[in-house]
NUVEX-433228 format. One record per atom (N, C-alpha, C): x, y, z; residue in one letter. Coordinates in steps of 0.001 Angstrom, whole numbers, padded with zeros to 6 digits, always signed. Layout:
NUVEX-433228
XYZA ...
***
This chain:
NUVEX-433228
-018120+057438-032119M -017607+055857-031932M -019004+055328-033137M -018961+055018-034538A -020336+055382-034961A -020712+053848-035015A -022255+053787-034877K -022888+053329-034413K -022830+051860-035219K -022586+050700-033872G -022321+049210-034483G -020857+048637-034627G -019767+049744-034648S -018368+049522-034483S -017866+049178-032908S -016795+048633-033452T -016089+047804-032226T -014722+049178-032127T -014558+049125-030444P -013575+049272-030149P -012144+049456-030976P -011298+050183-030864S -009907+049587-032147S -009377+049276-030366S -008437+048543-031012T -007235+047836-029986T -005883+048242-030551T -005079+048678-029780E -003762+048768-029782E -002637+047676-029710E -001841+047227-030621L -000950+045969-030809L +000652+046588-030822L +001172+046390-029457E +003312+046870-029527E +003609+045605-030286E +004495+046340-031142V +005180+045471-032567V +006265+045990-032619V +007366+045380-031811G +008887+045695-032120G +009022+046988-031638G +008644+047514-030623G +008501+049006-029613G +008375+049813-030824G +006961+049708-031582R +005861+050512-031984R +004350+050578-031655R +003595+051054-031570T +001959+050749-031407T +001580+051056-032877T +001043+049719-033125V +000114+049979-034209V -001539+049889-033678V -002726+050470-033934R -003921+050850-033569R -004850+050030-034665R -004927+049362-034256I -006024+048215-035276I -007706+048705-035017I -008276+049567-036175T -009522+049617-035991T -011095+048751-036319T -012177+048737-035860N -012837+048011-036161N -012182+046248-036390N -011679+045607-034925P -010755+044698-034828P -011206+043711-034782P -012648+043734-034871D -013713+042400-035079D -014657+042636-036504D -014314+042736-037645R -014402+043005-038862R -014582+041421-038898R -015526+041176-039940V -015153+039248-039389V -014339+039811-041330V -013413+038719-041663Y -012767+039087-043170Y -013226+037889-043381Y -013580+036849-042926F -013179+035081-043450F -014957+034405-042774F -015890+034601-043642P -017094+034512-042870P -016980+032974-042851P -016557+032210-043471G -016595+030887-042857G -016061+030239-041672G -014767+030489-041633P -013859+029958-040363P -014324+031373-039458P -014402+032331-039970G -014912+033804-038472G -013676+034236-038223G -012802+034202-039138H -011679+035083-038847H -011902+036716-038785H -011451+037413-038082T -011635+038802-037987T -009902+039994-038331T -010867+040860-038853K -009328+041750-038673K -007908+041524-037664K -008465+041276-035822L -007560+041136-035873L -007229+039533-035998L -007353+038690-035369D -006812+037437-035850D -005789+037306-036939D -006385+038220-038327L -005120+038330-039328L -003685+038922-038536L -004397+039918-038184A -003044+040445-037556A -002297+039366-036691A -002867+038898-035467H -002640+038165-034689H -001902+037179-035415H -002028+036423-036534Y -001704+035764-037268Y -000011+035943-037945Y -000041+037260-038827Y +001367+037890-039048Y +002054+038170-037719Y +001385+038458-036358L +002107+038298-035682L +003174+037160-035142L +002384+036070-035562A +002711+034601-034944A +003460+033806-036010A +003899+034181-037727V +005017+033952-038561V +005555+035077-038684V +006189+036177-037774G +006489+037817-038412G +007797+037792-038818G +008901+036356-038095D +010246+037036-038623D +010288+036106-039808D +009452+035259-040544G +009093+034365-041621G +008207+035820-042965G +007645+036261-042123I +006751+037332-043044I +007781+038685-043829I +008419+038961-042704V +009589+039752-043068V +010156+039248-043729V +011063+037811-043210N +011871+037753-044358N +011678+037302-046056N +010130+036858-046094A +009891+037101-047582A +009826+038300-048081A +009271+039599-047419L +009358+040400-047658L +010448+041876-047778L +011339+041059-047308R +012207+042394-046453R +013178+042941-047718R +013113+044821-048259E +013768+045489-049067E +012595+045417-050430E +011169+044480-050617R +011186+044145-051965R +009762+045066-052230R +009618+046176-053513P +008242+046690-053466P +007009+045954-053665P +006361+046187-052816C +005302+045087-052441C +003640+045663-052789C +003257+044623-053585M +002062+045572-053901M +000967+044837-052954M -000414+045626-052269L -000984+044755-051609L -002465+044486-051763L -002913+043317-051998H -004436+043217-052021H -005319+042982-050571H -005953+044193-051151R -006560+045083-049829R -008407+044758-049780R -009398+043826-049007Y -010713+043882-048926Y -010844+044612-047953Y -011201+046063-047962P -011610+046131-047140P -013054+046351-046079P -013692+045243-047330E -015033+045006-046505E -015325+042766-045836E -013891+042446-046444G -013215+041565-046441G -013518+040463-047486G -013468+039218-047802I -012648+038760-048902I -014157+037971-049587I -015328+038538-049203E -016520+038346-049879E -016894+039776-050387E -015792+041012-050432G -016493+042360-050702G -015248+042467-051514G -014959+044083-052086E -014554+044697-053264E -012586+043919-053010E -012091+043250-053576K -011078+043660-053783K -009899+044847-054660K -009314+045161-053748V -008303+046369-053658V -006900+046121-054211V -005989+045809-055338H -004528+046206-055269H -004190+047067-055303H -003495+047167-054447Q -002712+049003-054316Q -001396+048908-054642Q -001205+049451-055627K +000511+049724-056020K +000886+050875-054451K +000729+051776-054536R +000820+052860-053573R +000755+052862-052373R +001648+052854-051856L +001180+053253-050043L +000131+053560-049749L -000624+053191-048865P -002068+053416-048502P -001722+055296-047847P -002752+056047-047676H -002682+057224-047547H -002813+057458-045963H -002234+057975-045306G -002210+058372-043314G -001315+057471-043443G -000315+057312-043746A +000876+056025-043152A +002017+056842-042460A +002518+056130-041026P +002793+056920-039870P +004702+056970-040643P +005503+057911-040159E +006466+057810-040503E +007267+057152-041288E +007661+056048-040091W +008433+055196-040255W +008053+053678-040409W +007140+053871-041618M +006448+053056-042588M +007614+052907-044294M +008556+052387-044791E +008945+052421-045844E +008706+052014-047118E +008829+052559-048017T +008534+052558-049533T +009847+052758-050584T +009599+052783-051788V +010614+052389-052589V +009904+053149-053652V +010111+053506-054380R +009325+054425-055705R +010057+053411-057434R +008950+052937-057751V +009066+052330-058819V +008672+052567-060375V +008478+051939-060996H +008207+053561-062506H +007615+052310-063395H +006855+052482-063766F +006111+051249-064641F +006279+052530-066296F +006790+051898-067471P +007530+052403-068629P +006111+052390-069719P +005150+051343-069437R +004104+050789-070005R +003176+052770-070136R +002939+053214-068746Y +002109+053861-068181Y +003031+055057-068405Y +004202+055334-068223N +004530+056630-067798N +004423+057345-066604N +003980+056752-065317R +004168+056548-063861R +005018+055834-062714R +005024+056719-061861T +005790+056013-060666T +005078+055750-059738T +005657+054983-058902A +004383+054617-057581A +005452+054509-056602A +004858+054778-055428D +006089+054217-054099D +005349+053526-053231D +006302+052147-053702E +005308+050965-052992E +005981+050611-051374E +005092+050034-050550L +005238+049651-049226L +006807+048682-049616L +007927+048976-048871C +009026+047760-048679C +009611+047649-047506C +008991+046427-046679V +009197+046492-045375V +010238+045793-045068V +010760+046568-043611T +012406+046380-043598T +011547+045738-041975T +009818+045538-041185E +010246+045006-040044E +008833+044810-039554E +008238+044712-039018L +007636+043762-039197L +006028+044377-038169L +005870+045531-038024A +004975+046506-037509A +004462+047132-038609A +005310+047320-039746Q +005164+047598-041060Q +003659+046446-041555Q +003993+045662-041963V +002989+044368-042354V +001566+044321-041285V +001937+044818-039620I +000945+044753-039577I +000266+046081-039560I +000587+047338-040171W -000126+048528-040271W -000821+048332-041343W -000142+047510-042796A -000936+046930-044122A -001732+046399-043262A -002192+045441-042477V -003299+044612-041682V -004178+045825-041486V -004082+046998-040939Q -004548+047750-040652Q -005644+048462-041257Q -004262+048520-042915M -005418+049154-043949M -006170+048257-044973M -006489+047623-043937S -007203+045804-044647S -006420+045102-045594S -005079+045339-045630T -004508+044184-046488T -004352+042631-046107T -005049+041902-047323V -005314+040557-046679V -003614+039479-046849V -003063+040135-048742E -002596+039096-049547E -000778+040446-049151E -000210+039562-049764F +001344+040898-049923F +002029+040114-051468F +002153+041207-052160H +002523+040331-053422H +003595+040952-054038H +004772+040445-053283P +006332+041363-053224P +007030+041010-054622P +008234+042086-055492W +008974+041649-056411W +009490+040827-056378W +010031+040504-057322N +011453+039267-057344N +012691+040082-056659N +012414+041143-057111S +013568+042015-056670S +013810+043085-055140S +014852+043567-055201R +014802+044368-053649R +015670+045845-054623R +014927+047009-053075R +014865+048197-053546R +016610+048592-053824R +017515+048043-053538A +018786+048565-054013A +019201+048776-055327A +018305+047583-056137D +018232+047710-057819D +017047+047210-057912D +016460+047962-058527V +014768+046904-058745V +014736+046835-059834V +015613+047128-060964E +015306+046229-062152E +016896+044797-062529E +016501+044233-060642K +018167+043116-060948K +017712+042216-060372K +016588+041172-060999P +016138+040358-059761P +017059+039629-058691P +016669+038916-057959D +017479+038296-056684D +016737+037120-056787D +015478+036772-057461E +014802+035866-056541E +013954+035165-057790E +014375+033904-058600W +013542+033001-059476W +012453+032582-059166W +011475+032377-059791R +010642+032002-059114R +009701+030736-060510R +009558+029599-059670I +009169+028453-060069I +008160+028360-060258I +006516+028482-060976D +005530+028483-060607D +005044+027579-061007D +004248+026345-060112L +003655+025339-061158L +002202+025536-060809L +001667+025699-061917D +000262+026199-062066D -000789+024921-062407D -001497+024164-062127P -002507+023280-062223P -003570+023813-062927P -003809+023559-064269G -005102+023587-065445G -006246+022959-064388G -007323+023121-065184E -008581+023387-064157E -009350+021803-064200E -008803+020711-064377T -009197+019601-064271T -007652+018344-063612T -006541+019247-064053C -005065+018643-063416C -005530+017833-061581C -004911+017560-061468E -004953+016659-060030E -003487+017410-059370E -004493+017171-057866F -002519+017610-057124F -001623+016943-056931F -001770+015377-057524D -001113+014273-057520D -000138+014432-058551D -000703+015319-059862T +000288+016046-061055T +001214+017012-060515T +000625+018398-059858V +001385+018920-059242V +002373+018838-058575V +001864+017786-057169R +003562+016658-056846R +004525+016191-057732R +004516+015676-058462R +005006+015037-059449R +005928+015870-060360R +005213+016880-060907V +005934+017613-061568V +007063+018869-060693V +006591+019004-059595A +007673+019395-058605A +008907+018582-058562A +008369+017211-057802G +009725+016514-057924G +010467+016480-059435G +009979+016762-060025V +010814+016739-061224V +012041+017610-061389V +011218+019596-061004V +011755+020474-060880V +013019+019861-059870V +013019+020073-058678R +013684+019279-057855R +014997+018691-058575R +014515+017561-059145E +015799+016641-059981E +016421+017567-060524E +015431+018189-061524V +016765+019852-062672V +017389+020362-061425V +016755+020576-060678L +017569+021971-059616L +019538+021504-059412L +018992+019879-058747D +020088+019579-058178D +020841+019103-058989D +020422+018764-060332E +021529+018196-061248E +022501+019740-061393E +021730+021019-061678L +022136+022334-061841L +023407+023476-060201L +023083+022133-059632G +023763+022475-058206G +022820+023842-057503G +021667+024354-057891A +021075+024892-057572A +020235+024667-055699A +019636+025162-054809T +018651+025635-053783T +017463+025690-053941T +016109+024853-054488G +015023+025282-054122G +014388+025166-053641G +013515+026451-053181F +012622+026646-051433F +011402+026236-052352F +010447+025157-051727P +008849+025323-052249P +007564+025280-050773P +006798+026143-051686K +005828+026496-050951K +004560+026045-051589K +003523+025825-050829T +002164+026086-051111T +001822+027320-051412T +000886+027667-052833T +000651+028864-053494T -000274+029376-052552T -001463+028624-051444G -002585+029369-050879G -003486+029130-051850G -003408+028336-053189G -004311+027664-054123G -004030+026679-054209G -004093+026414-055573G -004154+025056-055902G -002947+024259-056681G -002250+025528-056837G -000307+024931-056584G +000738+024711-056260G +001648+024789-056439L +003213+025035-055553L +003954+026232-056810L +004547+026352-055467H +005747+027768-055757H +007363+027130-054960H +008312+027383-055879V +010237+027214-055571V +010637+028380-055942V +011607+028852-055225Y +012172+029761-055270Y +013401+029436-055010Y +013721+029512-055824V +015834+030303-055843V +016177+031379-055870V +017131+031659-054702R +017939+032764-054666R +019785+032559-056026R +019064+034082-056568V +019899+034223-057712V +020748+035833-057351V +022006+035696-058213R +022947+036802-058041R +021975+038143-058481R +021987+039091-058366P +021501+040033-059009P +021949+041074-060194P +022592+040032-060898E +023331+040354-062137E +022923+040734-063726E +021243+040366-063393H +020450+040377-064664H +019360+040447-064962H +018884+041195-065648G +017890+042314-066345G +016325+040647-066032G +015446+041461-065781F +013686+040934-065549F +014325+039860-067095F +014219+040230-068111H +014178+039736-069679H +015323+038769-069657H +016356+038601-069349D +017330+037158-068913D +016552+036501-067670D +016181+036480-066647V +015769+035700-065406V +014755+035154-066164V +013484+035842-067150R +012274+035288-067614R +013167+034179-068711R +014026+034199-069664R +014466+034186-070214R +014709+032430-069888R +015507+032600-069167A +016061+031599-068200A +015293+030469-067466A +014103+031081-066799A +012908+030623-066569A +012480+029916-067294A +011904+029714-068760L +011359+029275-069777L +012018+028263-070529L +013817+028579-070400A +014599+027590-070633A +013992+026061-069791A +014464+026833-068288F +013941+025923-067691F +013175+025174-067130F +011453+025710-068028A +010628+025129-068164A +010260+024091-068901A +011193+024374-070088R +011011+023302-070801R +011895+021676-071005R +012952+022463-069785E +013724+021456-069194E +012666+020357-068650E +011534+020762-067968V +010798+020240-067699V +009814+019412-067879V +009458+020304-068845E +008069+019842-069821E +008882+018352-071036E +009938+018820-071061R +010777+017631-071606R +010551+016255-071072R +011178+016313-069576R +011145+014932-068670R +009914+014808-068177R +008768+015380-068133A +007459+015058-067784A +006352+015291-068632A +006799+014713-069700P +005977+015548-070876P +004165+015335-070440P +003446+014519-070390D +002324+013979-069762D +001707+014960-068390D +002821+015526-068104D +002014+016155-066631D +002755+017809-066909D +003323+018380-067938A +003661+019571-067496A +003951+019830-068595A +003580+021353-068885E +003492+021947-070343E +004026+023595-070409E +004196+024238-070996T +004748+025584-070789T +003957+026308-072214T +002935+026010-072523T +001998+026384-073933T +001602+027861-072930T +001828+028844-073886W +001939+030350-073035W +000294+030672-073162W -000185+030424-074241W -002407+031250-074347W -002951+030017-073275W -003674+030290-072829R -004480+029206-071826R -005654+028677-072648R -006019+029449-073608K -006480+028747-074740K -006475+027259-075425K -004877+027684-075125D -004308+025918-075719D -003395+024898-075076D -004093+025004-073726R -003357+024391-072738R -004271+023334-072393R -003367+021999-072174D -004078+020465-071806D -004839+021283-070220D -006160+020748-070012P -006746+021621-068176P -005659+020574-067647P -005166+019195-067789G -005247+018702-067147G -003579+018015-066838G -002895+019808-067294K -001050+019073-066572K -001169+020780-065974K -000103+020687-065576V +000688+021614-064920V +001416+022980-065935V +001214+023893-065702F +001784+024531-066665F +002806+025465-066010F +003947+025469-066188V +005199+025501-065667V +005100+027175-065813V +004975+028027-065432D +004698+029497-065808D +006016+030546-065393D +006488+030663-066199F +008199+031364-066652F +007463+032789-066647F +006562+033086-066943N +006353+034576-067032N +006076+035142-065704N +005877+034299-064920Q +006432+035140-063164Q +007247+035711-062991Q +008357+035651-063756N +009663+036354-063246N +009493+037837-064734N +008528+038013-065101A +008554+039759-065841A +008461+040440-064682A +009219+042118-065299R +008958+042706-065085R +007830+043046-063768R +007183+043498-062684D +005979+043955-062316D +005240+043066-062421D +005927+041367-062573H +004461+040545-061692H +004876+040095-060325H +003729+040315-059981T +003823+039877-058242T +002859+038407-058051T +003739+037435-057443I +002932+036855-056603I +002987+036768-055324I +002555+035590-054570A +001601+035827-053125A +003138+035184-052445A +003977+035909-051338C +004950+035576-050688C +004587+034766-049374C +005435+033912-049377A +005534+033148-048607A +004757+033226-047326A +003974+032562-046398Y +003460+032741-045067Y +002045+033738-045682Y +001785+034848-046828S +001156+035377-047110S -000754+034915-047147S -001407+035181-046438V -002473+034638-046627V -003653+034772-048005V -003862+033960-048155R -004880+034558-049700R -006495+034553-049191R -007233+035492-050289G -008018+035455-050290G -008793+034511-050740G -009061+033212-050077N -009754+032066-050351N -010648+032143-049148N -011756+031182-049360P -013010+031559-048235P -012492+030561-046702P -011223+029769-047170D -010602+028769-045721D -010078+029079-045101D -009568+030607-045621A -008134+031525-045574A -007062+030756-045565A -006599+029795-046710R -005545+029516-046646R -004329+030177-046906R -003093+029156-046515V -002087+030559-046624V -000375+029697-047293V -000065+030388-048114S +001630+030114-049002S +002447+029885-048046S +002099+028947-047661A +002879+027787-046555A +004519+027036-047288A +005278+027355-046653P +006854+026836-046730P +007236+025286-046818P +007573+024542-047042L +007519+023347-046771L +008952+022631-046805L +009089+021462-046269R +010413+020827-046936R +010195+020220-047698R +011252+019893-048852W +010840+019432-049785W +010278+017250-049494W +010687+016843-048499D +010375+015723-048028D +008828+015836-047541D +008171+016486-047092E +006865+017061-047278E +005796+017282-048752E +006193+017157-049733V +006058+017610-051116V +005302+016570-051345V +005824+015498-051612P +004949+014464-051694P +003663+013833-050863P +003662+014277-050020D +002391+013916-049261D +001474+015029-048937D +001883+016355-048696C +001493+018042-048696C -000073+018619-049330C -001127+018799-049003E -002345+019175-048862E -002676+020505-048925E -002635+021559-049715P -002813+023119-049751P -003787+023067-049113P -004828+022395-048643G -006159+022787-047428G -005606+022897-046041G -004666+022221-045636D -003646+021615-044509D -003651+023553-043595D -002947+024084-044904F -002016+025442-043830F -002578+026695-044100F -003442+027115-042867T -004204+028109-043093T -004007+029062-041965T -004633+030518-042217V -004944+031327-040672V -004384+030020-039077V -005574+029514-039510A -005785+028669-037724A -004611+027469-037463A -004346+027133-038734T -003504+025812-038749T -001578+026482-038885T -001278+027438-038474M -000112+027839-039146M +000279+028346-038187M +000210+028959-037211P +001095+029297-036053P +001332+028840-035478P +000738+026751-034959D +001205+026221-034557D +002534+025339-035054D +001961+025522-036787R +003390+024906-037664R +004246+025637-037060R +004413+027045-037896Y +005296+027445-037081Y +006483+027884-036176Y +005762+027609-035031A +006179+027984-033567A +006969+026458-034054A +006465+024772-034150E +007708+024051-034144E +008359+023927-034727E +007921+024162-036634V +008889+024180-037802V +010379+025178-037596V +009691+026240-037236G +010267+028307-037444G +010308+027881-039329G +011211+029585-040245D +010633+029669-041348D +011759+029079-042124D +010737+027608-042779L +011552+026930-043651L +012506+027811-044220L +012112+029167-044885H +012883+029530-045819H +013935+030702-045567H +014003+030960-044231A +015348+031034-043439A +016431+031581-043769A +016972+030251-044795G +018456+030273-045723G +018560+030355-046659G +017208+031081-047508I +017313+031159-048727I +018495+032253-049086I +018703+032912-048494D +019711+033893-048766D +020971+033682-049147D +021293+032758-048715D +022359+032000-047911D +022950+030874-049313D +021869+030561-049819A +021884+029473-050983A +021730+030190-052648A +022602+030720-052606V +022733+031956-054375V +023429+031060-055298V +022532+031122-056626F +023114+029921-057347F +023675+031074-058862F +024180+031248-059178D +024341+031798-060543D +023440+030647-061843D +023192+031477-062716L +021874+031418-063580L +022350+031540-064515L +023789+031564-064398N +025025+031809-066019N +024580+030339-066831N +024665+029102-066009P +024128+027955-066396P +023009+027920-067443P +021850+028133-066721V +020420+027661-067514V +019970+029130-068661V +021260+030169-068569L +021165+031049-069311L +021997+030564-071075L +022244+029622-070688E +023529+028862-071745E +022213+028182-072626E +021392+027321-071690W +019964+027271-072218W +019520+027044-073055W +018655+028804-072526A +017740+029471-073572A +018501+029993-075051A +019468+030629-075031E +020845+030052-075945E +020744+028920-076699E +021175+027968-076331R +020856+027071-076879R +019407+026732-078025R +018279+026898-076781D +017215+026654-076932D +016114+027250-078833D +017164+028792-078347E +016614+029681-079214E +017713+029419-080709E +018923+028845-080521A +019854+028974-081600A +018931+027653-082437A +018042+026544-081286E +017545+025764-081953E +015866+025885-082539E +015674+026947-082472G +014359+028046-083140G +013384+028477-082285G +013832+027975-080853E +012307+028294-080034E +012219+029648-079869E +011446+030391-079390E +011065+031425-079390E +011860+031671-078112E +012133+033347-077761A +012716+033773-076599A +011011+034396-076334A +011296+034665-075114P +009687+035928-074637P +010112+036775-074841P +009249+037301-075150P +009529+038712-075679P +009865+039876-074698P +010384+040900-075424E +010614+042658-074114E +009676+042576-073234E +009416+043267-071897E +008585+043530-071499E +008168+045450-072041E 
***
């Protein structure tokens, strides 16, 4: 054993044994959370994190020296994986390369990724049965530099209003930063381009209803820093965002936390952390557990896209 290292420990996870080396390595210096604390957090929200990642290609954000060290964006499954780790092969046309990405089907795979210094989990919005057909429409409410969180909450209320009119069920969550996400399960019938067209048309409708709070201006330099950017481009191919229950590499160890809609008007992103989420999860369970039962037909929003484009609005570029 190297000088200064701590003995490894073993965790039993769903009938598998996962060895955690350097369990006392501090990943979050402020609150003092260690690598083992991170593993215990993911065990505490186990069903939720597996539900969020299940069968999806997943990019890992690894911090081998903790969050104050280098951040590694890992598309390929790290070397040395046990045989029970699962992957899906994805193709990157721009580089004409492939990668075998983690594809979670059980909690032990999440904990092994933590052993490999993963803090954040960023899955695709499609599943390995057909990675080219998204089944998750992601509405990302991204506040500008001077935008208050009250504004984000107001825009979320408009998002819910429009979804309700469409007959779609949105599942909100904090981003783990300063914004909010809303996920909608859709039928995997359309490619990434059409899902992004629909997302842009929806974002424009939100912008029309809340012009003082929301915008769809693509170039950051042209945006109003006091508004919320309704980021339709998070539905582009190979764009990933932190999933529900993912820890984020922020100093206070915030978590991307599922919410009830009645919590949105008063929620504070900083309330949901590695320290607070296990008790919350034990109390309320997985608030996104029903997402696969609330599938929406995207065609009405695609009709909005066709209307907008016929009236001269630009479609998002092909990937």
